[in-house]
C-alpha positions as CSV (number, residue, x, y, z in Angstrom):
1,X,26.2,-0.4,-1.9
2,X,28.4,-1.5,0.5
3,X,29.5,-5.1,0.5
4,X,28.4,-5.8,4.3
5,X,24.4,-4.3,3.2
6,X,24.9,-6.9,0.2
7,X,25.5,-9.6,2.8
8,X,22.9,-8.8,5.0
9,X,20.1,-8.0,2.8
10,X,20.5,-11.4,0.9
11,X,20.3,-13.2,4.4
12,X,17.3,-11.4,5.4
13,X,15.7,-12.1,2.1
14,X,16.6,-15.5,3.0
15,X,13.7,-15.7,5.3
16,X,11.3,-15.3,2.8
17,X,11.7,-19.4,2.9
18,X,9.2,-19.4,6.0
19,X,6.6,-17.9,4.2
20,X,3.8,-16.5,5.5
21,X,2.6,-16.9,9.3
22,X,-0.1,-14.6,11.0
23,X,-0.1,-14.7,14.5
24,X,1.4,-12.4,17.1
25,X,3.5,-15.0,19.1
26,X,6.9,-15.0,17.0
27,X,7.0,-11.2,16.6
28,X,6.2,-10.8,20.7
29,X,9.3,-12.9,21.5
30,X,10.9,-10.9,18.9
31,X,10.2,-7.7,20.1
32,X,10.3,-8.6,23.9
33,X,14.6,-9.6,23.5
34,X,14.8,-5.9,21.8
35,X,13.3,-4.2,25.0
36,X,9.8,-3.6,23.4
37,X,10.6,-0.8,21.5
38,X,6.9,-0.8,19.7
39,X,5.7,0.5,23.5
40,X,7.2,3.4,23.5
41,X,5.9,4.6,19.8
42,X,3.2,6.3,19.8
43,X,0.9,4.6,16.3
44,X,-1.6,5.3,13.2
45,X,-2.2,1.9,12.3
46,X,-3.7,1.6,9.2
47,X,-5.4,-1.3,7.7
48,X,-7.5,-2.2,4.2
49,X,-8.4,-3.8,0.9
50,X,-7.1,-0.6,-1.0
51,X,-5.7,2.8,-0.2
52,X,-4.3,1.7,3.2
53,X,-0.9,2.3,1.5
54,X,-1.7,6.3,0.4
55,X,-3.5,6.8,3.2
56,X,-0.5,5.9,5.3
57,X,1.9,8.4,3.1
58,X,-0.8,10.9,3.1
59,X,-0.5,11.0,7.0
60,X,2.7,10.9,7.4
61,X,3.3,13.7,4.9
62,X,0.8,16.0,6.7
63,X,2.1,15.3,9.7
64,X,6.0,15.7,8.5
65,X,4.6,18.9,7.7
66,X,3.4,20.4,10.8
67,X,6.6,20.1,11.8
68,X,6.2,16.4,13.4
69,X,9.1,13.8,13.3
70,X,7.5,11.0,11.9
71,X,7.7,7.3,11.1
72,X,6.6,5.6,8.0
73,X,6.2,1.4,8.0
74,X,5.1,0.1,4.6
75,X,5.1,-3.3,2.4
76,X,6.2,-4.5,-0.3
77,X,9.0,-2.3,-1.3
78,X,9.4,-1.5,-5.3
79,X,13.2,-1.4,-5.7
80,X,15.2,-2.0,-2.0
81,X,14.1,-3.2,1.2
82,X,15.1,0.8,3.1
83,X,11.9,2.0,1.1
84,X,9.8,0.4,3.8
85,X,11.4,2.4,6.3
86,X,11.4,6.1,6.1
87,X,12.0,8.5,9.0
88,X,10.8,12.4,7.8
89,X,10.4,10.9,4.5
90,X,13.8,9.5,4.2
91,X,14.9,6.0,3.3
92,X,16.2,4.1,6.6
93,X,20.5,4.4,6.0
94,X,22.1,1.1,4.8
95,X,24.4,0.8,7.6
96,X,21.7,1.0,10.0
97,X,19.7,-1.9,8.1
98,X,23.0,-4.0,9.1
99,X,23.3,-3.3,11.9
100,X,19.5,-3.8,12.9
101,X,19.5,-7.2,11.3
102,X,22.5,-8.3,12.6
103,X,21.3,-7.4,16.2
104,X,18.6,-9.4,15.8
105,X,20.7,-12.2,14.3
106,X,23.0,-12.6,17.2
107,X,19.3,-13.1,19.5
108,X,19.0,-16.4,21.2
109,X,17.4,-18.8,18.3
110,X,13.4,-19.1,18.7
111,X,11.4,-22.5,18.7
112,X,9.1,-20.8,15.8
113,X,12.2,-19.3,13.6
114,X,10.5,-15.4,12.6
115,X,9.5,-15.0,8.9
116,X,10.6,-11.8,6.5
117,X,7.8,-9.9,7.3
118,X,8.3,-10.2,11.1
119,X,12.0,-9.5,10.8
120,X,11.5,-5.8,8.7
121,X,9.0,-5.2,11.2
122,X,11.1,-5.5,14.4
123,X,13.4,-3.6,12.6
124,X,11.1,-0.6,11.9
125,X,9.8,-0.7,15.4
126,X,13.7,-0.8,16.7
127,X,14.8,1.9,14.6
128,X,11.7,4.4,14.9
129,X,12.7,4.1,18.7
130,X,16.1,5.0,18.2
131,X,15.1,7.7,15.9
132,X,12.7,9.3,18.6
133,X,9.6,9.5,16.2
134,X,7.0,11.8,17.5
135,X,4.5,9.4,15.8
136,X,4.9,6.3,13.7
137,X,2.5,5.6,10.4
138,X,1.7,1.5,10.1
139,X,0.6,0.3,7.0
140,X,-0.9,-3.7,8.2
141,X,0.9,-6.1,6.1
142,X,-2.2,-8.5,5.6
143,X,-5.1,-8.5,7.5
144,X,-4.9,-6.8,10.9
145,X,-5.5,-9.2,13.2
146,X,-2.8,-11.3,13.2
147,X,-0.3,-9.3,11.7
148,X,2.7,-9.0,13.0
149,X,1.9,-4.9,13.3
150,X,-1.1,-5.3,15.3
151,X,1.8,-5.4,17.9
152,X,1.5,-2.0,18.5
153,X,0.2,0.8,20.6
154,X,-1.7,3.0,18.4
155,X,-3.1,5.9,19.4
156,X,-6.1,5.9,16.5
157,X,-6.5,3.2,13.6
158,X,-8.3,3.3,10.3
159,X,-10.0,1.1,7.9
160,X,-9.6,2.1,4.9
161,X,-12.4,-0.2,2.3
162,X,-12.8,-3.5,2.6
163,X,-12.5,-5.8,-0.9
164,X,-12.6,-9.3,-1.8
165,X,-8.4,-10.0,-1.6
166,X,-6.2,-12.6,0.1
167,X,-9.4,-15.1,0.9
168,X,-6.9,-17.8,1.6
169,X,-6.4,-15.8,4.6
170,X,-8.9,-13.6,6.1
171,X,-12.2,-15.6,4.2
172,X,-14.5,-15.6,1.8
173,X,-16.9,-13.3,2.6
174,X,-16.4,-9.2,3.1
175,X,-18.0,-9.8,6.5
176,X,-15.2,-12.5,7.6
177,X,-12.8,-9.8,5.9
178,X,-13.6,-7.2,8.0
179,X,-13.7,-8.7,11.4
180,X,-10.0,-9.6,10.6
181,X,-8.8,-6.3,9.6
182,X,-10.9,-5.1,12.7
183,X,-8.2,-7.0,14.8
184,X,-6.6,-3.4,15.2
185,X,-9.0,-1.9,16.8
186,X,-8.1,-1.6,20.4
187,X,-9.9,-0.8,23.6
188,X,-10.6,3.0,23.7
189,X,-8.7,3.7,20.5
190,X,-10.8,5.7,18.1
191,X,-11.5,4.2,14.9
192,X,-11.7,6.2,11.2
193,X,-13.8,3.8,8.8
194,X,-13.6,4.8,4.9
195,X,-16.3,4.3,3.2
196,X,-18.1,0.5,3.5
197,X,-21.4,-1.5,2.6
198,X,-23.5,-1.5,5.3
199,X,-22.9,-5.1,6.5
200,X,-19.0,-4.6,6.9
201,X,-19.6,-1.6,8.7
202,X,-22.1,-3.3,10.9
203,X,-19.0,-5.8,11.9
204,X,-16.7,-2.7,12.3
205,X,-18.9,-1.2,14.1
206,X,-19.5,-4.2,16.6
207,X,-15.7,-4.7,17.3
208,X,-15.4,-0.9,18.1
209,X,-18.2,-1.4,21.1
210,X,-16.7,-4.1,22.7
211,X,-14.1,-2.1,22.5
212,X,-15.6,0.8,23.7
213,X,-13.4,2.6,20.7
214,X,-15.6,5.6,19.2
215,X,-16.4,5.2,15.4
216,X,-16.1,8.4,12.3
217,X,-17.1,7.0,9.5
218,X,-17.0,8.5,6.1
219,X,-19.8,9.9,4.9
220,X,-21.3,10.8,8.1
221,X,-18.8,12.3,10.7
222,X,-16.5,13.4,7.9
223,X,-16.7,13.1,3.8
224,X,-15.3,14.5,0.7
225,X,-16.7,16.7,-2.5
226,X,-15.2,16.1,-5.4
227,X,-14.5,19.9,-7.6
228,X,-13.3,20.8,-10.6
229,X,-9.9,20.3,-12.5
230,X,-9.1,17.6,-9.3
231,X,-9.7,19.9,-6.7
232,X,-11.8,18.9,-3.7
233,X,-13.0,19.7,-0.3
234,X,-12.5,17.9,3.2
235,X,-15.5,18.0,5.9
236,X,-13.4,16.8,8.0
237,X,-15.1,16.0,11.6
238,X,-13.4,18.9,13.3
239,X,-13.0,21.6,10.5
240,X,-13.9,22.3,6.6
241,X,-10.8,22.3,3.4
242,X,-11.9,23.9,0.6
243,X,-10.1,23.6,-3.1
244,X,-7.1,20.8,-1.6
245,X,-5.1,19.5,-4.1
246,X,-2.9,15.9,-3.9
247,X,0.0,15.4,-5.4
248,X,-1.2,12.2,-6.1
249,X,-3.4,10.9,-9.2
250,X,-6.7,9.8,-9.1
251,X,-10.0,10.6,-8.1
252,X,-10.4,8.7,-5.2
253,X,-7.7,9.8,-3.8
254,X,-10.3,12.9,-2.2
255,X,-11.3,10.4,-0.4
256,X,-8.2,8.7,1.2
257,X,-7.1,12.0,1.8
258,X,-10.4,12.5,3.9
259,X,-10.1,9.2,5.9
260,X,-6.2,10.5,6.6
261,X,-7.7,13.9,7.9
262,X,-10.1,12.8,9.8
263,X,-7.8,10.1,11.4
264,X,-5.1,13.3,12.8
265,X,-8.5,15.2,13.5
266,X,-9.5,12.4,15.9
267,X,-6.3,11.0,17.2
268,X,-3.5,13.4,16.9
269,X,-5.1,16.9,16.8
270,X,-6.3,16.7,20.6
271,X,-2.7,16.2,21.8
272,X,-1.0,18.3,18.7
273,X,-1.6,20.9,16.9
274,X,-1.6,20.5,12.6
275,X,-3.0,23.6,10.7
276,X,-4.6,23.8,7.6
277,X,-1.3,24.8,5.9
278,X,0.1,21.5,6.9
279,X,-2.5,19.7,5.4
280,X,-2.3,21.4,2.6
281,X,1.3,21.0,2.3
282,X,1.3,17.4,3.0
283,X,-1.3,16.9,0.3
284,X,0.6,18.9,-2.2
285,X,3.9,17.1,-1.7
286,X,3.1,13.4,-0.9
287,X,4.8,10.8,-2.6
288,X,3.5,7.4,-3.2
289,X,5.5,5.4,-5.8
290,X,3.4,2.9,-8.1
291,X,0.2,3.8,-7.5
292,X,-0.5,5.8,-10.8
293,X,2.8,6.5,-11.4
294,X,3.8,8.3,-14.3
295,X,7.3,7.1,-15.2
296,X,7.3,8.8,-18.9
297,X,5.5,11.0,-21.0
298,X,6.3,10.4,-24.3
299,X,5.1,7.9,-25.0
300,X,3.3,7.8,-21.8
301,X,4.1,4.9,-19.5
302,X,1.6,4.8,-15.8
303,X,2.2,2.3,-13.3
304,X,-0.6,1.3,-10.9
305,X,-0.4,-1.1,-8.2
306,X,-3.8,-2.8,-8.7
307,X,-4.6,-6.1,-8.5
308,X,-8.1,-7.1,-7.2
309,X,-11.7,-5.8,-9.0
310,X,-12.1,-3.0,-6.8
311,X,-9.1,-1.8,-7.7
312,X,-9.4,-2.6,-11.4
313,X,-12.5,-0.9,-10.8
314,X,-10.3,2.6,-9.7
315,X,-7.7,2.9,-12.2
316,X,-10.6,2.0,-15.1
317,X,-11.9,5.5,-13.9
318,X,-8.6,6.9,-14.1
319,X,-8.0,5.2,-17.5
320,X,-10.8,6.3,-19.3
321,X,-10.5,10.1,-18.4
322,X,-7.2,10.0,-19.6
323,X,-7.6,7.9,-22.9
324,X,-10.6,10.8,-23.5
325,X,-8.2,13.6,-22.9
326,X,-6.5,13.0,-26.6
327,X,-8.3,12.2,-29.5
328,X,-6.7,8.6,-31.5
329,X,-4.7,7.9,-28.1
330,X,-4.1,4.3,-28.1
331,X,-3.9,2.2,-24.1
332,X,-1.3,-0.6,-24.0
333,X,-2.4,-3.1,-21.1
334,X,1.0,-4.4,-19.7
335,X,-0.7,-7.3,-17.3
336,X,1.1,-9.8,-15.2
337,X,-0.3,-11.2,-12.2
338,X,-0.3,-13.2,-8.8
339,X,-1.6,-16.9,-9.3
340,X,-3.9,-16.2,-5.7
341,X,-6.1,-12.9,-7.8
342,X,-9.2,-13.3,-9.5
343,X,-7.8,-13.1,-12.9
344,X,-11.2,-12.8,-14.7
345,X,-12.6,-10.5,-12.8
346,X,-9.6,-8.2,-13.3
347,X,-8.9,-8.3,-16.4
348,X,-12.9,-7.9,-17.4
349,X,-12.5,-4.4,-15.7
350,X,-9.7,-3.5,-17.6
351,X,-9.1,-5.4,-21.3
352,X,-11.9,-4.0,-22.6
353,X,-10.5,-0.5,-22.6
354,X,-7.1,-1.7,-24.0
355,X,-6.4,-1.2,-27.3
356,X,-3.0,-3.8,-27.1
357,X,-2.8,-6.5,-24.2
358,X,0.3,-7.6,-23.4
359,X,0.2,-10.7,-20.8
360,X,3.9,-11.5,-18.9
361,X,4.2,-14.0,-15.8
362,X,5.9,-12.1,-12.8
363,X,9.2,-13.3,-11.9
364,X,8.0,-15.2,-8.5
365,X,7.5,-18.9,-8.3
366,X,3.9,-17.7,-6.9
367,X,2.6,-15.8,-10.1
368,X,0.1,-16.7,-12.7
369,X,1.3,-18.0,-16.0
370,X,0.7,-16.2,-18.9
371,X,-1.3,-19.6,-19.8
372,X,-3.6,-18.8,-17.0
373,X,-4.1,-14.8,-17.8
374,X,-5.1,-16.4,-21.2
375,X,-7.5,-18.3,-20.7
376,X,-9.0,-15.4,-18.0
377,X,-8.6,-13.3,-20.6
378,X,-12.7,-11.8,-21.8
379,X,-13.3,-12.5,-25.5
380,X,-12.5,-8.9,-27.0
381,X,-11.2,-7.7,-30.7
382,X,-8.1,-6.4,-29.7
383,X,-4.6,-8.1,-29.8
384,X,-3.7,-9.8,-27.1
385,X,0.1,-10.6,-26.9
386,X,2.2,-13.0,-24.8
387,X,5.5,-13.1,-23.4
388,X,6.9,-14.7,-20.5
389,X,9.3,-12.4,-19.5
390,X,8.6,-9.4,-17.9
391,X,11.8,-7.7,-20.3
392,X,10.4,-8.8,-23.2
393,X,6.6,-7.5,-22.3
394,X,7.8,-3.9,-21.7
395,X,10.1,-3.8,-25.0
396,X,7.2,-4.8,-27.1
397,X,5.1,-2.2,-25.2
398,X,7.4,0.5,-26.1
399,X,8.2,-0.7,-29.5
400,X,4.3,-0.6,-30.3
401,X,3.7,2.6,-28.7
402,X,3.3,6.0,-30.3
403,X,4.3,9.2,-28.8
404,X,0.7,10.1,-27.9
405,X,-0.1,6.6,-27.0
406,X,-0.6,5.3,-23.0
407,X,0.8,1.9,-21.4
408,X,-0.4,1.1,-18.5
409,X,1.2,-1.4,-16.5
410,X,-0.1,-3.5,-13.6
411,X,-1.5,-6.7,-12.3
412,X,0.9,-6.4,-9.1
413,X,3.1,-4.4,-7.1
414,X,6.0,-6.7,-8.2
415,X,5.2,-5.9,-11.8
416,X,5.9,-2.4,-11.0
417,X,8.6,-2.7,-9.3
418,X,10.3,-4.9,-12.1
419,X,9.3,-2.5,-14.7
420,X,10.8,0.6,-12.5
421,X,14.1,-1.4,-12.2
422,X,14.1,-2.1,-16.0
423,X,14.0,1.5,-16.5
424,X,16.8,2.6,-13.9
425,X,18.9,-0.4,-14.8
426,X,18.9,-2.3,-11.9
427,X,18.6,-5.7,-11.5
428,X,15.1,-6.8,-9.7
429,X,14.7,-8.8,-7.0
430,X,10.9,-10.0,-6.1
431,X,10.0,-9.8,-2.1
432,X,7.1,-11.4,-0.9
433,X,6.2,-10.0,2.6
């Protein structure tokens, strides 16, 4: 890394001091000073409690396979900032990070200083505009209505699902959370809906009705059908795709793939041809690190950023299938979480599967303590170890595992990033936002 990049990244990370600030005034002022690059980019906007990153990655991969120049903006990163901003699957170069950040730093001061996420979002819009992308796929950071990405001009929106998470910011009921995420719906812009409860669907559909946005519902206008050996079919809005294979692990990826295909059929295919070959190739080549990602085979080390009860249930299904593949295989579960998560519900779903549980603390002042995790752990007749540092927890996990065992690192993408950094021999710097 160049010294100028190190310095710019350090100053960028210092913006975390301003925390999370939901609202569009500051990001709008910032982008106005930059010439409103977001107005020049057709956007596919992706929200949802779980699966939004996978849907965004799949959508971008299919577009790229179809020969469309695509930008992808996601959060958080696992190892380094450039992961967040990609064009044609390639991370933004470090020198462009420096140039874009310095351009923002040179702007007149704002009455309310922009947050880290607002600056990162502005950099993404400016980069995509400079790179002349045909379409940008944007993953919402938090919620939707007041998320910094919501200044975009979408040609299509998708809400993958609604579950409990970030209740402090989004509300304590599923209906309240749905209302916040429905804030991405725009007038006369199609909305694709993943599988949601009827009460949630009512909220989303009402917001769409008010904005005259046509809705396409999973289980209604489109669906997926699982086949043997991990294959699946997508019955799309206009086409059927049989015997598809996704590079991302997990049965739930069939639903995510269906949402991505429906988004493209409803919002892109009327303008740009996307052949079936591109759908198959995009699914086969998609990459989305930190989500059921296998880092090693013997022993198998699986990292997954699940951090809420709904995601834990998906992970549980996958782990049960993996454990049944080999007789005598043990599960060593390494868990670290943020303090605002539902620790007890998460651990209740996964801990009974484990032969060994290792509790640790994420490198963040907002992390749940090891003691809090221990108190939330259900009563199980298995060893439960406590290690304050993730380095020590990971050393213990690998030391206890035989070649046949499965180590699962989960509870937070920040813990996943830490473990990936350890395995890559890098220093880990957690960034919240």
